[in-house]
N, C-alpha and C positions, 0 to 999 in steps of 0.2 A: 686684323692688320698684320701686315708682313714683319717679321723679325729681321731688324737690320744688323749688319756687321758691328756698328757702334754700339748697339745695346748688347750684344754678345760680348764685345770687348770689355764693356763697362762690368758686365757679371764677373768676367774672368780677372779683370783688375781688382775688383773688390776681393775677390776670393783670395788673390795672390797677396793683398795687403793683410789678409788674416793669416797668411803662411802657407798656403796650399795651391798646388798646381790643379788644373781642370782635368782631372782624371775620369770623373764619371761623366756621362753624356748629358748635357744639359739640353734635354729634348722636351721637358714637361712645361706646360702651360700654366698660367696662375690657376685655371680651372681644375687641371689635373692635380694641382697641389692641394686645392680645397677638397677635390674628390677623395683623396686618399685619407685625409682625417676624418671627413665625412662617412666614409665607408668602414673605417675602424670604429668610430663611435657607432655606427650601425644601429638605428632604431629597430631594424628588423632582427637583430641578435640580441642585444641587451633587453629590450622591453618584453621579448617572448621568453627567454632563457632565465632571467632572474626575477620574474614577475612574481613568483611564489615566495621570494624573500620578503617583498613588500606586502603582499596579500597576508601572509602569515605573522608577520611583525608590524601591525598596525591596521592592516585592511586597507580600505578605500581612501582613508585619510592620508596614510602613507604615500599614495600615488597622486591624488587630486591636489593636495596642497604641498606634499613632500617635493614632488617633482619640480614644480616651477620655483619653490623656495631653494632648493639645492642646486638647480640649474642656474640661477642668478649668481650664486656664490662661484660656481664653476666658470661662468662667464667672466667674472673679475679675474679670477686666476688666468684664464686665457688671454685676456687683455693684457695683463702684466707681461706674459710670456711673449706676446705679439710685439711688444716694444723691444725686448730683448732679442728677438729673432730679426727684427729690422736692422739693429745694430751689428748683430753677428750672424749673418746668413750662412752657416756652416752645417755639415752633415753631423758633426759632433753635437750641435744643439745644446741640450741643457748642461752637459758636463763642461763643455767649452766655455759657456758663459760663466759657469761657477769658477773655473780656473782663472779666467780672465779677471774676474772682479774680486775673487778671494784667495787666489794661490793654487798651487798644486794640491795640497790636501783637500781642499773644498772640491776641486775638479775630480779628485780621485773617489772620494765618498759618492759624489753626485753620479759620476759615471757608473760606478757599480750598483748603486740603487736604481738608476734608469734602466740599466742592462738587465738586472732581476726581474723589475716590473714588466718589462717589454718581453721577456720570455714568459713570465707568467701570464700576461694578456694573450700572447699567442696560443698558449697552452689551453687556457681557459676558454677562449673563444671557440677554438677548435674542438675542445671536448663538448662544450654546450651544443655546438653545430651537430656533433656526432650524435648525442642523446636526442636531440630534436630530429634528426635524420632517422633515427631508430623508431621513433613513433610514426613518423610518416611512411617509411617503408612498410610498416605494421598496417597500416591504413589501406594499403595497395595489395598485400600479400599475407594471408592468414598463416601461411606456413613459416614466415620469416620470425614469429614470436616463439616457435620452437627451435630455432637454431641456436647452437652452442649451448645444449642443454636447457635451454628455455631461460638462460640468465640474461636479464636486462643489462646488467652491468658489463658483463662479458660481451655481448653484442656492441654496446656502446663503445667499450674500449677498441674493439676490432674495427669499428667504423672510425673511431678516433685517429688510429694507426693509418689506415688507408687514406683519410682525409689528409693528413700530415705529409704524406709522400707525394700526394697530388699537389698540394700547396707549395711544397718545396720544389717540385718540377717546374710548376708555372714561374716561380720566382727565379729559376736558373736562366730563364729565357731573357730576350733583351729588355733594357729599360723602356723603350719604346712601347712594346707590347704591354707592360706592365701599366704605363700610363693610359694606354687605350682600355685595358681591363678596368682600370678605376673610373674611367670616364662613363664607361658603361654602368659600373656599379652605383654611381651617383644618381643617374637617370632610373636605375632599377629601384633604388631606395625610395626615390621621390614618388615615382608612379605607382611602384608596387605597394607602398604604405598607403597611399590614397586609394588604391584599388580594394586593398584589404578593409579599410574603414567603410567604404561604400558597400562592400559585399557583407560585411557583418551587420551594418545597420539596416540594410534592405531586405536581408533574409532570415534575421533573428525572428524566433518563434514569439518572445515576449520581451519587454523591457523594463529596466530597474526605474526607480524614481530618482529625481535629482536629489532628494534627501539622503538617500542611500549612497549615491556616488560621492556627495560632498561631505557627508557626516558620520558615515557608519564606521566604527570601530571593530576590529577583529584581532583577536589575540591567540594564535595556535602555536606560540613559542614555547608553552610550557611553564613559563615564568609567571608570577602572580600578577594580577591586573593592577596591583598597587605599583608595579613597576612599569606601567605601560608608557607614560609620558616621557620619563626619563631614561628608560633603557630599551623597552620593547620597540617604541617607534623609530628611535634613532638607527635601530638595527635595520629597520625597514628602508631606510634612505640608501642602503648600499645598491638597491636598484638604481638609483640615478646616478649615483657616484660611480658606480662602475660602467653603466652604459655610456656615459659621456666622459670617456677617457680616452687615452691614446692619441689625442690631438696633437702632440708633440710630434707626430710624423711629419707635419708640414715643416718642422725644423729640420729633421733628419733627411727630408728630399729636398731641401734648399739648394743643394749643389747641382741638382738636377733640374731647377726650376728656373726659368727665364725671369729677369727682373725680380729676383727673390726678396729683395730688401722692402719691396712694396707687396708683391703679389703672395708671398709665402705668409707675410704677416697678416694680411686680410684673410688668406686661406685658414689659417689657425682660428682666429676668433669668429669668423663666419660659420665655420663647421660647427662649432657649438651653438651659435645662436639658432641656426635654422634646424638643428638636431633637436633642441629643446622644444621648439614649436612643434615640429612634426611628431616628436615622441609623445609629447602631452596630448595632442589630438588622438594618436593611436591608443594610447592608455585609456582616455575617456571612452573611447568606442568599446574596449574590452569591459569596462565596468558597467556600462549601460546595459550590456546583454547578459551580464553575471546574474541571472535570475535565480538559478537553482543553487543556492549557497549551501545547501546540506550535501548535494553531491559533490561541489567544489571543495568543501572542507573535509570530505571523506578521503582518508589516505588509501582506502582500499578500492577505490573507484576504477582502478586499472590505468589511471593516469597520473595519481599522486595528488597529495594534498595542496591546494592553493596553485596547482599548475595551470598556466593559461590553456593547455590542451582541454583540461576538464571544463573550462568555460566554452570553448568552441564545441566539445562534443555533446553538450547539454543545451546549447543554445542555437546551433546552426543545423541546417540539413546536411546530410552526408557529403553532397558534392561541393557545398561552401566550405565545409571543414577541410576537405582535401585541398581544395584550390588554395585556401589560406595558408596551410602547412607548406605546400610547394613553394609558393612565392616567398615565403619567410626562410625557408631552407635554402633557395638560391641566394638570397641576400646575405646569410649567414656565411655560405662559401666564399662570396666576394670579399666579405669582412675578414675572413681568415687569410685570404691571399694579401690583403692590405696589411694586416698585423705583421705577417712574415716580413714583407718589404721594409717596414719600419725598423723591426727588430735587427735585420740582417745589415741595414745601413748604419745603424747605430753601433753595432759591433764592429763594423769596417771601420769607422770614424775613431773609436775608441782604440782600436788595435793600432791604426795608423800612427797614433801617438804613443804606442809602446806599453799600454796599460794592462793588456790582457796576456795571460800565459799563451805562448805560441803566436804572438801577435803578427809576425811576418806572414805566416800561413793565412790568418783571417783577414788580412788586410791586401790580399793579393786579388786583383781584377782580372777577370777573364779577358784576354786581348780580343776575343770575338765578339762577345756580347757586352763588354764593359760593365759586368755586373759581379759583386763579390760572391762568387759561387761558394767557396768554402765558408763563408760566414753564414749563408743559408743552411748549409748542411749541419754545422754544429749548433745553430740555433734550433733546427728541427730535433736534433737529439736531445738537447737540454730540455725541450718543452716535453719530449716524450717521458723523459726520465721523472720530472717533478709532478707528472700527473698519474703515476703509477698507484699511489694510495687510493685513487678513484675506483680501483677495482673491488674495494671493500666499502660496502654500505654502512651507513650509519644507523643509530636506532630509528625504527619506525620507517626505514627507507630513505631518510633525510639524506641527500648527498652532501655531507659534512665536508668530505674532501674536496669536492667541486667549490664550494662556498669559500674554503680556506684558500685555494689557489686564486679564487677571485679577489678575496682580502689581500692576499700577497701582492696582486697585480696593481691594486689601488693604493695600497700604503707604500709599496716601492716607487711606484711613479709619482705619487704626490709629495712624498718626502724629496725625491729629486727635483721637483718642480719648487719645493719650498727654499732650497738652499740659494740658488740664484735670484730668486724674487727677493729674499731677505737681503742679500749681498747689493743688490740694485737700490734697495731702499737704503741701506747703509751708505752707499756711495754718494747719493744725494745730488747735488748740482755738479759734481765731478764727472758724472757719467756723461758720456757724449752719445746722444741718441742717433738713431737711423732717421731715414725719411719718414717713417711711421712712428708717432710717439704719443704718449699719454698726456704731455705737458704736465701742468701743475698738478693733475689729478693723480699723479703716480704715487703720492704718499698714502692717501686714505686707501687707494686700491691695493697697494702692497700690503698693508696692515692687514686688510680684511683677508686677503689671500692667505698670508701666513697664519692667521687664528683659526680659519676654516680647515686648513690642512692639519693643523695640530689635533684639533678636535675630533675629525673623522678618523685619523690615524689611531688615535686611543680607542675609539668605540669599535673598530673592525679588528681589534685585537682580542676582544672579549668573547666570552663564549656564545654560541647561537643557540645552545640548549642546556637546560638545567643539568642533565646528565654529564655536561662537559666541565662543570664545576668541581674541583678536586674534592671538596668536603661534602658534595651531596651524596646522599644514600644510595643513588642510582648512578653514581659516577662510572664512566667506561671510557677507555682510551679511544674507542672507534668514533666517539662523540666530539673529541677534543678538537678545537680551532687550531691547527697548527701553524697558522699564519704567524703569531708572534714568536713562535719557536724558530721559524726559518728566518723570519726577518731579523730577529736577534742574533742568531748565528751568522747571518750575513755581516750585520753591523760589527760584531765581535771580530769576525775574520778579517774584515778590512781594516780594523783598527790595528789587529796585531800584525797583519801584512805591511801596513803603512810604517809602523815605528819600527819593526824590525828589518825591512828591506826597502820597500817602495819610496820612501822618503829620500833614500840616497841616489835613486836614479830616475824617478818620475818627476819631471820639471814642468809639467803641464804641457799644453799644445805645442807642437814643435814645427818649424818651418820646414817645408820640402821643396821650396822654391826659393831662388835669389831674392834679395830684398827688393821690393817694388819702389818706385819713385812716389813719395808721399809729399802732396803739396803743403800740407801744415806741418812745419818742422817741430811744433810743440803738441805732441800728441798727450791726450789725457786717457781717462779710463777706457774710453771707447775706441782708442787706436793703440797699436802696438809700437811702442819705441824700438828703435834698433839698438837693442843692448845684448851682448853675446851672454849666452847662459855659461855659468861658470862650471856646470857639471860636465862630465865627459860626454862627448857626442855619442848617441846610440845609432845603430844602423837604422837608415830609413827604409820603410816596407818597399818591396820590390815593385809595387804598382806606381810609384812616383814618376814623373816626367821632369825632374829637376833638370835644369840646363847642366849642372855638374853634379851627377849622383855621388861623387866622391866626397863632396864637401856638405856638411849638415849646417842648417841655418835655423837654429832653434829659436822660437820666439821668446821675447823679453820673460824673464822669471817673474810671474805674477805676484810672487811674495814682496816684490819690490814696490808695487803698487798700493797705495793706501788712499781711501776716501778723503776727499778734500784737499789732496796734494797731486802735484804734477811731477813726473819722473825728472 
């Protein structure tokens, strides 16, 4: 159906009510918005690259039962976020909701956690894609395995750097092109995953029994079996929690989505729902052909202990193996592109409100492509830097550095999700929902979401290997999960920065447009009252199209808003 001027005006008007001009190009359809979150979740990425984490920490049980269980919890989180997105469809997304509902401090913490999580997601997805590509190239070129001194880690990192450059270049082009790429990506993931399932099941040499697939336990973690249910198995859930993340992209791209209050909210939760179903089917196919468990569990098999490559190598004919790897590699490249898009938009929005050093630079929009080019470039550099430890392998070849980056991504993003979800719960009936709402179900859903995030954040800060435990006899720093170190450093840094400096100048989301006409003169938590901010006006980023760029129109100080009270 054709897009009318009335619809476009409605989107721009709603964005103006939230304080911003329509600087980004609103060319994305509801499907495109769904497609970017679906592409970032990417069952062709997470299900392949972190399969070993679940296989070695729990085995088939961690996958067949852990995937649907954790997916259900994640869907609840997504539904809670969809309600917030419908009320506040801005590129700032998570931190914007927190600042509106809890004040500048809540927004500042949320924004930085979200930004760190997104950079880590971009880094981990691109690095995982590079390692996957490393194996795929080796299938077609025997000489490749001898490149760069025969070091798998070095080859993977070189591919990672090349891939990061390609992803950055694609993201520098127009927003319309990115929407098209993500639409293609969504279809690739659906039909590619279906083709892989059929190819695996039709060409496999042998099949496992349902008993193995649904009841078998495996513990290759090095920890005692007495720790299986309460420690080892939960570590295996990282497969699901990491794969189904990054869906906040639907929020960050809402300013480029038509009818965002409805379509972006649907895109967010639907990307989780369909990924959960497709991912489970894909994983079950892997398990049903995992017959040579001795080969799969052998760390010296040439593919690594518990890796999905080992399943394909032992179960499929060579041609089928190569085809599966190619289809998955292309899907992971699409995922990498989408991750960078989401990260750069969040950085742009956070910088637009003056929260990032060098904000004016990162909030600049290219006049030709209407894309935040500088935000893309600095996101690329940051992702490269935090992945440098991946050049060093852990004990037994376990890529501890990679799993640490994965953990940082999960912890950062989900802690960022937790803050606005909790604040929405605290706001209660004073929250003014958008057209897409949970109704009376918001209470139990918000409680479940907060509890799940707290539990997984604790687990993913714990050691992955016994040699990472400080008092263990085989302790080595190369095995340490540095996720809690980096996450803790970020939290400490944010806290010091806030109390020493940021609290004096960061007042939350600021207006870059003149105040729009609001029909309801009695706004509540879901609407911004026209109250001038008492703090000195800070420069508006150069990309603004404010009618009067010499006048700042900051949004009302969220600290004045309290749940249950109207301003």
